[in-house]
SEMI-792058 format. One line per 4 residues: their letters; for each residue x, y, z of N, C-alpha, C, O. Coordinates in nm, 3 decimals. Atoms other than C-alpha are relative to their C-alpha. Layout:
N
a> X:Y:Z:X:Y:Z:X:Y:Z:X:Y:Z ~ ...
% end
This chain:
136
xxxx> 0.067:0.104:0.072:0.754:3.824:5.295:0.105:-0.080:-0.079:0.196:-0.023:-0.139 ~ -0.093:0.090:0.065:0.936:3.525:5.154:-0.042:-0.019:-0.146:-0.159:-0.047:-0.173 ~ 0.030:0.015:0.143:0.961:3.505:4.770:0.014:-0.147:-0.038:0.116:-0.210:-0.010 ~ -0.003:0.139:0.045:0.874:3.165:4.622:0.069:-0.007:-0.135:0.046:0.077:-0.223
xxxx> -0.067:0.018:0.129:1.095:3.040:4.341:-0.051:-0.129:-0.062:-0.089:-0.222:0.009 ~ 0.046:0.120:0.071:0.998:2.786:4.078:-0.021:0.034:-0.147:0.011:0.144:-0.192 ~ 0.027:-0.020:0.142:0.896:2.746:3.717:-0.135:0.067:-0.018:-0.231:0.042:0.056 ~ 0.129:-0.061:0.034:0.627:2.958:3.565:-0.077:-0.097:-0.089:-0.022:-0.196:-0.136
xxxx> 0.083:0.084:0.087:0.342:2.806:3.368:0.055:0.002:-0.142:0.053:-0.101:-0.210 ~ -0.054:-0.012:0.136:0.498:2.932:3.044:0.124:-0.087:-0.017:0.138:-0.156:-0.118 ~ -0.122:0.083:0.007:0.832:2.764:3.115:-0.036:-0.149:0.001:0.024:-0.227:-0.073 ~ 0.044:0.140:-0.005:0.658:2.437:3.202:-0.064:-0.042:-0.131:-0.042:-0.153:-0.179
xxxx> 0.066:0.028:0.126:0.449:2.455:2.886:0.101:-0.017:-0.113:0.088:-0.109:-0.194 ~ -0.104:0.011:0.103:0.754:2.514:2.664:0.077:-0.131:0.015:0.105:-0.198:-0.084 ~ -0.070:0.126:-0.025:0.934:2.220:2.827:-0.085:-0.119:-0.045:-0.033:-0.213:-0.104 ~ 0.090:0.107:0.039:0.629:1.998:2.772:-0.010:-0.011:-0.153:-0.010:-0.122:-0.206
xxxx> 0.009:-0.001:0.147:0.602:2.099:2.403:0.128:-0.059:-0.061:0.120:-0.139:-0.154 ~ -0.127:0.052:0.053:0.972:2.027:2.340:0.011:-0.150:0.025:0.053:-0.224:-0.064 ~ -0.007:0.143:-0.032:0.952:1.688:2.515:-0.094:-0.081:-0.089:-0.056:-0.187:-0.139 ~ 0.097:0.071:0.085:0.640:1.585:2.322:0.047:-0.007:-0.145:0.032:-0.110:-0.210
xxxx> -0.048:0.002:0.139:0.793:1.685:1.988:0.116:-0.097:-0.017:0.125:-0.165:-0.120 ~ -0.110:0.098:0.007:1.108:1.482:2.062:-0.052:-0.143:0.003:-0.001:-0.229:-0.068 ~ 0.060:0.133:-0.005:0.895:1.181:2.151:-0.067:-0.036:-0.132:-0.058:-0.150:-0.177 ~ 0.066:0.024:0.129:0.695:1.216:1.828:0.104:-0.033:-0.108:0.083:-0.126:-0.187
xxxx> -0.105:0.027:0.098:1.013:1.229:1.619:0.057:-0.140:0.022:0.077:-0.214:-0.074 ~ -0.053:0.132:-0.032:1.150:0.922:1.797:-0.094:-0.112:-0.040:-0.050:-0.216:-0.090 ~ 0.100:0.102:0.034:0.828:0.728:1.745:-0.008:-0.021:-0.150:-0.013:-0.136:-0.196 ~ 0.007:0.015:0.145:0.812:0.799:1.372:0.126:-0.065:-0.055:0.118:-0.146:-0.148
xxxx> -0.125:0.063:0.044:1.178:0.703:1.327:0.000:-0.149:0.033:0.048:-0.230:-0.045 ~ 0.007:0.140:-0.040:1.116:0.378:1.516:-0.091:-0.079:-0.094:-0.056:-0.190:-0.134 ~ 0.091:0.067:0.093:0.820:0.288:1.294:0.063:-0.016:-0.137:0.047:-0.120:-0.201 ~ -0.071:0.005:0.127:1.026:0.368:0.986:0.105:-0.111:0.002:0.118:-0.186:-0.095
xxxx> -0.104:0.102:-0.016:1.309:0.145:1.111:-0.063:-0.140:0.002:-0.008:-0.232:-0.059 ~ 0.067:0.130:-0.006:1.066:-0.140:1.187:-0.049:-0.044:-0.138:-0.039:-0.161:-0.173 ~ 0.047:0.037:0.134:0.916:-0.127:0.836:0.118:-0.038:-0.090:0.104:-0.125:-0.175 ~ -0.119:0.035:0.078:1.266:-0.136:0.686:0.050:-0.140:0.037:0.091:-0.216:-0.050
xxxx> -0.041:0.133:-0.044:1.353:-0.444:0.894:-0.095:-0.107:-0.055:-0.050:-0.213:-0.098 ~ 0.097:0.095:0.056:1.031:-0.618:0.783:0.027:-0.024:-0.148:0.018:-0.137:-0.196 ~ -0.029:0.012:0.142:1.120:-0.548:0.421:0.126:-0.083:-0.024:0.129:-0.167:-0.113 ~ -0.124:0.078:0.013:1.475:-0.686:0.463:-0.026:-0.148:0.029:0.026:-0.235:-0.040
xxxx> 0.033:0.139:-0.035:1.337:-1.001:0.628:-0.081:-0.067:-0.112:-0.059:-0.185:-0.142 ~ 0.080:0.055:0.109:1.084:-1.050:0.347:0.089:-0.033:-0.120:0.071:-0.136:-0.184 ~ -0.091:0.026:0.112:1.361:-1.022:0.086:0.084:-0.125:0.028:0.105:-0.207:-0.062 ~ -0.078:0.120:-0.035:1.571:-1.280:0.271:-0.086:-0.126:-0.013:-0.036:-0.230:-0.057
xxxx> 0.090:0.114:0.013:1.269:-1.512:0.283:-0.021:-0.039:-0.145:-0.017:-0.158:-0.179 ~ 0.021:0.027:0.142:1.205:-1.479:-0.090:0.124:-0.065:-0.060:0.114:-0.164:-0.132 ~ -0.125:0.054:0.053:1.571:-1.544:-0.173:0.022:-0.143:0.050:0.062:-0.231:-0.026 ~ -0.017:0.135:-0.056:1.584:-1.846:0.062:-0.097:-0.099:-0.063:-0.060:-0.215:-0.086
xxxx> 0.098:0.088:0.063:1.267:-1.991:-0.092:0.043:-0.038:-0.140:0.034:-0.155:-0.179 ~ -0.046:0.028:0.137:1.404:-1.960:-0.445:0.124:-0.090:0.003:0.137:-0.181:-0.079 ~ -0.120:0.083:-0.010:1.737:-2.108:-0.338:-0.035:-0.144:0.039:0.024:-0.238:-0.013 ~ 0.044:0.134:-0.038:1.563:-2.403:-0.171:-0.061:-0.072:-0.120:-0.037:-0.191:-0.141
xxxx> 0.059:0.060:0.120:1.365:-2.463:-0.490:0.109:-0.042:-0.098:0.098:-0.147:-0.162 ~ -0.110:0.035:0.089:1.689:-2.460:-0.691:0.072:-0.126:0.046:0.108:-0.210:-0.036 ~ -0.066:0.120:-0.052:1.849:-2.719:-0.465:-0.085:-0.125:-0.022:-0.033:-0.230:-0.059 ~ 0.089:0.114:0.022:1.545:-2.944:-0.488:-0.003:-0.038:-0.147:-0.008:-0.156:-0.180
xxxx> 0.001:0.030:0.143:1.544:-2.913:-0.866:0.127:-0.074:-0.042:0.120:-0.161:-0.129 ~ -0.124:0.072:0.030:1.910:-3.028:-0.878:-0.008:-0.142:0.055:0.031:-0.238:-0.013 ~ 0.007:0.133:-0.063:1.847:-3.317:-0.638:-0.097:-0.091:-0.075:-0.066:-0.208:-0.099 ~ 0.102:0.082:0.066:1.532:-3.438:-0.815:0.014:-0.001:-0.151:-0.059:-0.073:-0.219
xxxx> -0.022:-0.008:0.145:1.661:-3.351:-1.165:-0.129:0.033:-0.076:-0.161:-0.030:-0.176 ~ 0.125:-0.041:0.063:1.335:-3.176:-1.254:-0.004:0.151:-0.013:0.050:0.224:0.070 ~ 0.019:-0.144:0.020:1.249:-2.836:-1.393:-0.102:0.052:0.100:-0.195:-0.019:0.138 ~ 0.095:-0.062:-0.092:1.072:-2.598:-1.159:-0.043:0.134:-0.057:0.035:0.203:-0.123
xxxx> 0.048:-0.133:0.036:0.859:-2.295:-1.225:-0.051:0.066:0.127:-0.104:0.001:0.217 ~ 0.048:-0.075:-0.114:0.778:-2.026:-0.980:-0.087:0.114:-0.048:-0.068:0.167:-0.157 ~ 0.084:-0.115:0.034:0.514:-1.760:-0.980:-0.034:0.076:0.127:-0.040:0.020:0.237 ~ 0.039:-0.086:-0.111:0.419:-1.473:-0.762:-0.133:0.062:-0.038:-0.145:0.124:-0.143
xxxx> 0.128:-0.067:0.024:0.059:-1.361:-0.740:-0.053:0.056:0.131:-0.053:-0.013:0.233 ~ 0.046:-0.080:-0.113:-0.083:-1.106:-0.500:0.098:-0.007:0.116:0.194:0.070:0.117 ~ -0.088:0.003:-0.117:0.085:-1.203:-0.170:0.067:-0.135:0.020:0.125:-0.160:0.126 ~ -0.051:0.134:-0.017:0.198:-1.561:-0.233:0.105:-0.033:-0.106:0.083:-0.008:-0.225
xxxx> -0.102:0.051:0.090:0.517:-1.700:-0.387:-0.015:-0.151:0.000:-0.005:-0.214:0.105 ~ 0.018:0.145:0.010:0.460:-2.054:-0.514:0.101:-0.055:-0.098:0.113:-0.005:-0.210 ~ -0.096:0.067:0.086:0.731:-2.280:-0.657:-0.054:-0.141:-0.023:-0.087:-0.212:0.071 ~ 0.061:0.128:0.035:0.609:-2.590:-0.844:0.090:-0.078:-0.094:0.172:-0.020:-0.165
xxxx> -0.053:0.081:0.108:0.738:-2.880:-1.046:-0.104:-0.101:-0.044:-0.174:-0.160:0.038 ~ 0.094:0.094:0.062:0.531:-3.092:-1.283:-0.142:0.017:0.052:-0.215:-0.082:0.070 ~ 0.136:-0.028:-0.043:0.213:-2.925:-1.164:-0.027:-0.023:0.147:-0.134:0.015:0.197 ~ 0.018:0.023:-0.144:0.262:-3.031:-0.801:0.059:0.117:0.077:0.170:0.162:0.049
xxxx> -0.050:-0.111:-0.080:0.296:-2.754:-0.547:0.107:-0.050:0.095:0.090:-0.154:0.159 ~ -0.109:0.042:-0.088:0.622:-2.774:-0.355:0.020:0.096:0.115:0.019:0.054:0.231 ~ -0.027:-0.099:-0.104:0.686:-2.454:-0.166:-0.093:0.119:-0.020:-0.111:0.166:-0.133 ~ 0.073:-0.126:0.007:0.460:-2.162:-0.087:0.048:0.090:0.113:0.080:0.044:0.222
xxxx> -0.044:-0.099:-0.098:0.557:-1.846:0.094:-0.093:0.120:-0.008:-0.119:0.170:-0.117 ~ 0.089:-0.115:-0.004:0.327:-1.564:0.201:0.077:0.122:0.051:0.147:0.114:0.152 ~ -0.062:-0.124:-0.045:0.453:-1.206:0.226:-0.087:0.065:0.108:-0.208:0.047:0.111 ~ 0.072:-0.071:-0.107:0.359:-0.995:0.527:-0.096:0.103:-0.059:-0.073:0.152:-0.170
xxxx> 0.089:-0.107:0.047:0.069:-0.752:0.493:0.077:0.132:-0.011:0.160:0.163:0.075 ~ -0.066:-0.129:0.019:0.185:-0.417:0.360:0.122:-0.008:-0.090:0.174:0.095:-0.133 ~ -0.115:0.016:0.089:0.470:-0.563:0.152:-0.052:-0.049:-0.134:-0.127:-0.146:-0.141 ~ 0.043:0.041:0.133:0.415:-0.585:-0.220:0.122:-0.021:-0.088:0.229:0.035:-0.064
xxxx> -0.109:0.030:0.092:0.627:-0.716:-0.501:-0.030:0.062:-0.135:-0.146:0.076:-0.175 ~ 0.016:-0.063:0.130:0.687:-0.554:-0.836:0.095:-0.063:-0.101:0.203:-0.112:-0.065 ~ -0.083:0.033:0.116:0.824:-0.650:-1.179:0.048:-0.143:-0.012:0.136:-0.170:-0.094 ~ -0.033:0.141:0.025:0.854:-1.025:-1.141:-0.122:-0.083:0.032:-0.182:-0.068:0.138
xxxx> 0.115:0.084:-0.022:0.583:-1.278:-1.176:0.033:-0.147:-0.022:-0.016:-0.233:0.051 ~ -0.034:0.138:0.030:0.733:-1.592:-1.329:0.151:-0.017:-0.007:0.223:0.073:-0.048 ~ -0.139:0.035:0.020:1.070:-1.760:-1.316:0.009:-0.151:-0.017:-0.078:-0.225:0.029 ~ -0.018:0.142:0.025:1.203:-2.098:-1.425:0.138:-0.043:0.047:0.236:0.030:0.029
xxxx> -0.126:0.059:-0.043:1.474:-2.317:-1.275:0.014:-0.131:-0.077:-0.075:-0.216:-0.073 ~ -0.019:0.121:0.080:1.619:-2.584:-1.503:0.032:-0.119:0.090:0.053:-0.104:0.210 ~ -0.029:0.122:-0.077:1.683:-2.943:-1.397:0.144:-0.005:0.052:0.176:-0.086:0.138 ~ -0.138:-0.007:-0.049:2.051:-2.853:-1.350:0.017:0.110:0.104:0.128:0.131:0.154
xxxx> -0.006:-0.105:-0.102:1.966:-2.570:-1.110:0.040:0.135:-0.054:0.079:0.224:0.022 ~ -0.033:-0.129:0.061:2.031:-2.287:-1.356:-0.126:0.084:-0.013:-0.235:0.032:-0.036 ~ 0.111:-0.092:0.015:1.810:-1.980:-1.367:0.051:0.129:-0.060:0.156:0.180:-0.021 ~ -0.035:-0.129:0.058:1.822:-1.670:-1.580:-0.012:0.109:0.105:-0.088:0.093:0.201
xxxx> 0.009:-0.108:-0.099:1.874:-1.344:-1.392:-0.139:0.062:0.005:-0.201:0.089:-0.098 ~ 0.125:-0.074:-0.021:1.562:-1.186:-1.246:0.026:0.108:0.104:0.112:0.093:0.191 ~ -0.010:-0.106:-0.099:1.524:-0.864:-1.054:-0.127:-0.002:0.083:-0.238:0.008:0.031 ~ 0.112:0.002:-0.093:1.302:-0.882:-0.749:-0.006:0.135:0.069:0.095:0.184:0.120
xxxx> 0.020:-0.127:-0.068:1.159:-0.560:-0.611:-0.111:-0.018:0.102:-0.223:-0.054:0.067 ~ 0.099:0.002:-0.106:0.981:-0.554:-0.277:-0.013:0.141:0.054:0.087:0.213:0.065 ~ 0.021:-0.135:-0.050:0.826:-0.237:-0.140:-0.106:0.000:0.108:-0.199:-0.081:0.107 ~ 0.104:-0.026:-0.100:0.632:-0.118:0.162:0.008:0.148:0.038:0.106:0.192:0.098
xxxx> 0.001:-0.141:-0.036:0.538:0.243:0.202:0.114:0.079:-0.061:0.121:0.095:-0.183 ~ -0.108:-0.086:0.046:0.851:0.456:0.179:0.125:-0.075:-0.043:0.215:-0.015:-0.102 ~ -0.122:0.076:0.027:1.106:0.176:0.137:-0.019:-0.093:-0.118:-0.128:-0.144:-0.144 ~ -0.001:0.093:0.111:1.199:-0.031:-0.164:0.131:-0.077:0.004:0.237:-0.019:0.028
xxxx> -0.118:0.086:-0.004:1.441:-0.324:-0.179:0.008:-0.074:-0.133:-0.089:-0.134:-0.177 ~ -0.023:0.065:0.128:1.590:-0.458:-0.504:0.105:-0.108:0.016:0.203:-0.090:0.088 ~ -0.101:0.105:0.002:1.775:-0.783:-0.556:0.001:-0.063:-0.138:-0.104:-0.096:-0.193 ~ -0.016:0.069:0.128:1.910:-0.932:-0.876:0.050:-0.140:0.033:0.155:-0.158:0.095
xxxx> -0.030:0.139:-0.034:1.913:-1.309:-0.852:0.026:-0.079:-0.128:-0.048:-0.069:-0.226 ~ -0.032:0.093:0.107:2.078:-1.559:-1.083:0.043:-0.129:0.069:0.106:-0.126:0.174 ~ -0.031:0.125:-0.067:2.119:-1.925:-1.006:0.090:-0.085:-0.087:0.069:-0.096:-0.208 ~ -0.088:0.093:0.068:2.398:-2.163:-1.098:0.018:-0.123:0.087:0.064:-0.112:0.201
xxxx> -0.013:0.127:-0.070:2.392:-2.529:-0.992:-0.072:0.001:0.135:-0.022:-0.057:0.232 ~ 0.080:0.001:-0.122:2.127:-2.466:-0.730:0.045:0.100:0.105:-0.014:0.106:0.213 ~ -0.048:-0.103:-0.093:2.323:-2.185:-0.561:-0.032:0.137:-0.059:-0.019:0.158:-0.179 ~ 0.037:-0.133:0.048:2.213:-1.824:-0.583:0.122:0.091:-0.006:0.203:0.097:0.087
xxxx> -0.096:-0.109:0.013:2.441:-1.554:-0.714:-0.085:0.124:0.025:-0.170:0.160:-0.057 ~ 0.094:-0.100:-0.052:2.284:-1.264:-0.526:0.066:0.136:0.005:0.174:0.151:0.063 ~ -0.046:-0.138:-0.007:2.333:-0.894:-0.574:-0.110:0.084:0.062:-0.228:0.065:0.032 ~ 0.100:-0.087:-0.061:2.161:-0.632:-0.366:0.012:0.138:-0.056:-0.064:0.227:-0.017
% end
């Protein structure tokens, strides 16, 4: 009688369990990486919006005020809305609500904190002559 060789059910089951666990780990790491990228992009958007507002304030020689409420960043001058930016769902901002840009493009330092789930991104922004001095 010829003996058949191959994998037993137990060996196949162990291989399947190891493969599935590796896939699960990879998937969770990928989701974590994607949320971190979204947070970095949101911070760049916020910084770019504030910098654009500073440049406009220098060009138009007008003071600007900015405010953040719920999910929208709005920069205004003289009561007219100029720039609005909406944050992605799941990203929230902490510890900054109002900021002012003078007619010369100067702004006192503010710390912006954006967070989503497990990640948090901090940036300290100060503006001189419409250009941002940015620390991460």
